[in-house]
C-alpha positions in Angstrom: 8.0 -19.2 25.2 8.8 -15.9 23.4 5.6 -13.8 24.0 2.3 -13.9 25.6 -0.2 -11.2 25.3 -3.5 -12.2 26.7 -6.0 -9.7 26.4 -9.7 -10.9 26.2 -9.0 -14.0 28.1 -7.5 -15.2 25.0 -3.6 -15.4 24.3 -1.8 -14.6 21.4 1.3 -17.0 21.4 4.2 -17.2 18.6 4.7 -19.4 15.6 7.6 -21.2 17.5 5.5 -21.0 20.8 2.6 -22.9 19.2 5.1 -25.7 17.7 6.5 -26.3 21.1 3.4 -26.7 22.5 1.6 -28.8 20.0 4.9 -31.5 19.9 4.5 -32.0 23.2 1.2 -32.6 23.2 1.7 -34.7 20.0 4.1 -36.9 22.2 1.9 -36.8 24.7 -1.1 -38.3 22.4 1.7 -40.9 21.4 2.0 -42.3 24.8 -1.9 -42.5 25.2 -2.3 -44.2 22.0 0.6 -46.7 23.2 -1.1 -47.3 26.6 -4.3 -48.1 25.1 -2.7 -50.8 22.6 -0.4 -51.7 26.1 -4.3 -52.3 27.3 -5.8 -54.6 24.5 -2.5 -56.2 24.6 -2.9 -57.2 28.1 0.2 -56.1 29.0 1.1 -56.4 32.7 -0.7 -54.1 34.6 2.9 -52.6 36.6 4.1 -51.7 32.9 0.7 -50.2 32.4 1.0 -48.3 35.7 4.7 -47.1 34.3 3.7 -45.4 31.2 0.8 -44.0 32.9 3.1 -42.0 35.1 5.1 -40.9 32.1 2.2 -39.4 30.8 1.2 -37.2 33.9 5.0 -36.3 34.1 4.9 -35.1 30.7 1.4 -33.3 31.4 2.4 -31.6 34.5 5.8 -30.4 32.6 3.9 -28.8 29.5 1.1 -27.2 32.1 4.9 -26.0 34.2 6.0 -24.4 30.5 2.7 -22.9 30.2 1.7 -21.5 34.0 5.5 -19.7 33.8 4.9 -18.0 30.5 1.2 -17.3 31.6 3.4 -15.6 35.0 6.5 -14.1 33.4 3.9 -12.5 30.5 -0.3 -12.1 31.4 0.0 -11.7 35.0 2.9 -9.5 34.9 0.5 -7.3 32.2 -2.0 -7.3 34.8 -0.1 -6.0 37.6 1.4 -3.7 36.1 -1.6 -2.1 34.4 -3.3 -2.6 38.1 -5.4 -5.4 37.2 -5.0 -7.2 40.7 -7.9 -9.5 40.0 -4.8 -11.8 37.9 -3.8 -12.3 41.7 -7.3 -14.1 42.5 -6.4 -15.6 39.1 -3.1 -17.1 40.2 -4.7 -18.5 43.5 -7.2 -20.3 41.9 -4.6 -21.7 39.5 -2.2 -22.9 42.3 -5.3 -24.5 44.1 -6.7 -26.6 41.6 -2.9 -27.6 40.4 -2.3 -28.8 43.7 -5.4 -31.1 44.4 
């Protein structure tokens, strides 16, 4: 991602980044709709579980992209400006990710 300027608890992303994130979210949304359709059509449990695992992987991948951008831009900026509270924020995020 090109640029992340976190100020006042908002992140300003460039058009390219927004497009990338929205494309991934649209794919995930399509996968979820497909799973709903599978359930309504009584598709075999194993096949549904495989699709659910695919959605989990897609969400995890998107989360990692956003987290990496956050670390390299927002958190880096905060640390350069002496805001050490950002370390607590990151620790909290990692704890949440690892539940």
